[in-house]
C-alpha positions in Angstrom: -39.3 -43.6 28.4 -38.8 -46.3 30.9 -35.6 -47.0 32.4 -34.5 -50.1 34.3 -31.3 -50.0 36.4 -30.2 -53.0 38.3 -27.1 -52.5 40.9 -26.3 -53.1 44.4 -24.8 -49.4 44.5 -28.2 -48.0 44.6 -29.2 -49.7 47.9 -27.8 -46.7 49.4 -30.3 -44.0 49.4 -27.7 -41.3 48.9 -26.5 -43.0 45.7 -29.9 -42.8 44.0 -29.9 -38.8 43.8 -28.7 -38.8 40.1 -31.6 -41.1 39.1 -34.2 -39.4 41.1 -33.0 -36.2 39.2 -33.2 -38.0 35.8 -36.9 -39.2 36.8 -37.8 -35.6 37.2 -36.4 -34.1 34.1 -39.6 -34.9 32.1 -43.2 -36.2 32.9 -42.8 -39.3 30.7 -39.5 -40.4 32.4 -40.0 -43.4 34.6 -37.0 -45.0 36.5 -37.1 -48.1 38.3 -34.1 -49.4 40.2 -33.8 -53.1 41.1 -31.5 -53.6 44.2 -30.6 -56.5 46.4 -33.0 -56.9 49.4 -30.0 -57.4 51.7 -26.1 -56.7 51.0 -23.1 -57.5 53.0 -20.5 -54.6 51.7 -17.2 -56.1 53.0 -14.3 -54.3 53.8 -14.5 -51.7 56.7 -18.1 -51.7 56.5 -19.3 -55.0 58.5 -23.1 -54.4 58.6 -25.6 -55.8 56.5 -27.6 -53.2 54.6 -31.3 -54.0 54.1 -33.5 -51.9 52.1 -37.5 -51.3 51.6 -39.6 -50.6 48.5 -39.8 -47.0 47.8 -42.0 -45.0 45.3 -41.5 -41.1 44.8 -43.3 -40.2 41.7 -41.8 -41.7 38.6 -38.9 -43.0 40.7 -39.2 -46.5 42.2 -36.7 -48.8 44.2 -37.6 -52.5 44.1 -35.7 -54.8 46.3 -35.4 -58.3 45.1 -34.1 -61.4 47.1 -30.5 -62.4 46.1 -28.4 -65.4 47.0 -25.0 -63.9 46.9 -23.8 -61.9 50.1 -21.5 -59.7 47.8 
């Protein structure tokens, strides 16, 4: 089974834990997460978050260019 998730929330590595766990449940499960390459969270967090591509077994994070700041 292939699962594709697109969300700015998963730009933070800690937020990916449940998706990593899902990818490890069975050998035929592949999870790909599409996140913005750069994100400005706003509020009290005033720094821009940037991410890099990651691949850990059947779990992948794919950053894509985005036009929105948030």
